[in-house]
N, C-alpha and C positions, 0 to 999 in steps of 0.2 A: 746194558740199557743205554740207548743213545741220549744225547742231551735234549733232543726235542721231546722224546717220550717222558724224560724226567720233568721237563718243563710243563708238559701237558698234565701230568699227574699232580705236581705240586700246585699249579694254578687252579686246576679243577677242585682240589681239596680246599684251597683258599676260598673259592667261591662258595662251596658248600658250607664252610664254617661261618661265612658272613650272611648267609641266607636268613638265619633266625634273628638277626639284629633287630629288625622292626618288630618281630613278635615279642621279644623281651620288653621293649618299650610299651607294647600294648598290655602285657601281663602285669607290669609293675604300676600300681596305682599310687603314684607319688609325684611330687613336683618335678617338672622336666629338668630343672637345673640340678636336682639331687641325683636323678638318673644319669645326667651328663657327668656329674662328679665321679660317681662310681664306675661308669663306663671308661672314663679316661684314667682314673687312678689304678684300677685293677689291670686293664690292658697295658698301660704304660709300665707298671711295676713288673708285670710278667715279662715283657720284652727287655726291660732293664736288667733283670736277673739273668735272663738267657744270654744277653750280651756280655755281662760281667763274667759269667761262668765260662763262656766259650773263648773270650778274647781279652778279658781284663779291662782295667780302666783306660788303657792306651787306645781303646777302640774309639774314644771320644775326641782324640787329638785332631783328626782331620776336620771335624766340624768347626773347629776354631779358625780354619783357613777358608771356610766357605763364603765369608763376606756377606754382602747384602742379599744375594740369592738364597743363601742358607737361612738367614734370619727370616726372609719372606716365606720360605718353605715352612719353617717352624710355626710362624704366626698363622698361616693359612690352614695347615693341617690341624693345629690346635683349635682354631675357631670352628672347624667342621663338627666337632663333637657336640657342643650344645646346639648348633644349628640343625644337625640331623635329628636330635631328640625333639626339638620344637617342631620340625617338619612333620614327623610321625605323630606328634601330639595333636597337631592342628588340622591335618588332612589325612586322607586315606593312604594306606601303605602302598596301594597300587599307584596312586599319583606320584608318590615319592620316588619309587624305584623306576617308574617310567621316565620321570624327569631326569633321574640320575643317568639314564642310558644316553643322555645327550652330552655327557662329559667329553667323549672323543671329539665331538664337533667343536666345542669351546676350545679344546686343546689345539686343534688345527688352526683356528683363527688366532689364538694367542701366539702360536709359533710363527704365523705370518706377520703379526704386528711387532713382536718383540725379538724374534730371531731371524726375520727376513726370509723365511721359507716360503716357497711358491704354493699357491692354492690352485688345485686343478679344478676343471669344470665339474667333474663328478662330485667333488667336495661341496661346491656351491649348490648343485642340484639336490644332493642329499640333505644339506642344511635346510633348504627351503621346505622339503618334505618333513623333516624332523620338527621344525618350528611350527608347521601346520598341525602336526600331531600334538605338540605342546599346547597350542592354542585351543584345540578341541578339549584337551584335558582341563584347561583353565575354564573353558565355557561350562563343562560339566560340573565343576566345583560350585558354581552358583546355584545349581539345582539339586545338590546332594546334601543329605543330613550329616554325612561323615567326612565330607570334603570341604575345604575352605581355601580361598586364595591366599590367606596368610601362611598356611602351611606350604602351599605351592611356592610362594616366594622364598621361604626358607630352603626348600629343596633346590630351587634355582640357584640360590646363593652357594649351597654346598657343591653343586655342579661346577659353578664358576670358580670357586675356591680350589677345588681339586684340580681343575684344569690349569689354574694358575700355578699350583704347587708342582704339577707335572712339567710345566714349562720351565719353572725354576730349576728342576732337576736336570733338564736338558743343558743348562748352563754349567752344571756340576758333574759332568760325565765321569771325571776321574776320581770323584770323591763319593764314597758310600754314605748315603744319608740315612741309612737305617738307624744309627744311634740318635738321629734327630727326632725320631718318632716318640720315644719315651719322654724326651724333653718337652715336646709339644703336648702330649697327653697329660703328663703329670703336672706340667706348668699350668695348663688350663684348669685342672682339678684344684690346684692350690689357689688360683684366682677365685674360683667359684666358692671355695671354703671361706674366703674373706667375707662373703655376703650371705652365705647359707650354712646351716648346721646339718651336715649330711648324715650324722650318726644316729639320729633319732629313728629314721626309717629302717635302719639296718636290722633291728630286731625282728621286723616283720618280713622284710624282703631280702635278707642277707644272702640266701642261696641264689636268688635271682640276680642280685647285683654281681656276685662273684662269677656266676655262670655267664652272664652277659659279657663281663670284662674278659673272661677266659676265651670265649668264642671270638671276640674282636681281636684280642692279642694274637691268637693262633692264626686267624685269617690275615691280619696285617703282615705277620711274619712270612706266611706262605705266599701272599700276593706280592711281596717285595722280592722274594727269591725266584719264584717261577718264571716271571717275564724275562729274566736274564737269558733264558734258553729258548725263547719263542720270539716270533716276529710280532709287530704291533697288531696286525689284523687278527692273528690267532688269539692273542690276549683279549682283544675287544670282543671276539666271538664268544669266548668262554665267559667273560664277565657279563655278557647279555643274559646268561642263564639265571643270574640273580633276579633280573627284571621279570622273569617268568615264574621262578620258583617261590620267591618271597611273598607275592600276593596270594599264591595258591596255598602256601603254608598258613598264613594268617586267616584266610578264608576257611580252611579246614579246621583250625584250632578254635578260633573265636567267632567264626561265622560272619566275617566282615566282607560283604559283597561290594566290590569297588564301584559298581555302576556301569551302565552301558557306555556313557561318553568316555569314561576313563579307559574302558577296555578298547573302545574304538581308537582313541588317540594313542594309547599305548601300543596297540597292534601296528599302527602306522609308523610310530617311532622305531619299534623293534625290527619290523620288516625292512624298513629303509636302511637301517644300520646293518642288518644282517646281509642284505644284498651288497651294500657298499664294501663291507669288510671282506666278504667272500670274493668279490671281484678283485680287490686289492691283493688278497692272498693268492688267487690264481695268477695275477700279474707278476707277483714276486717269484712264484714257482716257475713260470714260463721264462723269466729272465735268468733264473738259476740254471734251468735246463739248457738254455741257449749258449751258456758258457762252456758246456762240456760236449 
């Protein structure tokens, strides 16, 4: 099996494991911070055990050399756990995942600002169309019973935070930051436990809490490994699958219709990113073929 096929399989599986994330939040009738605690605690513990079994405690040594970018990465990734739960709690799942689709655009702009990488005209044009789609989604939230601008703002924060974390990773190319993920997840859970008692709800939703964390832990691991073997456009195209599948899954299971405006705005976001990444992928392949 070639590295590319391996990367496609691992990344696609990672996307499939992350698809039920929003559904778990919908099915658990508990305080969002309690859900965030168990999401982080279980997923972080699962990844921690896997790292210790496969590599031992020495796997965490490189993290100590990561400096400010490493600390920033841990803080940003850790903060996305409660922010994601609040996003799903306050707005429709469709709004959340459609907004998440804009992460690559924020990443490109952060790379321009902090890493000095050039921005192409195609990126600017795609960004304009994406933000138009996001504006339509936000407009629809004002006329929908299941959507709210509060949840949309949390979703935008998650997108910005993930983009910032990815930019920090670009500064740490020689260091594997996988061990930083359980630090971020478990650290966030510990902070939440200082203000909330997460164990009272476990008797009622224990299986959901464990299942939720298990899916996120596996998805995080796979989505960290898979992109090593793929180009950025290929990864982006695969991750867009979540934006399509997650709302459909929630619609099928709990009957949450996202609304016409959300569907229109989401279609604009996904289609523009689909075309953008597909053209980038073709450009990379043409450059590769011209070398031989």
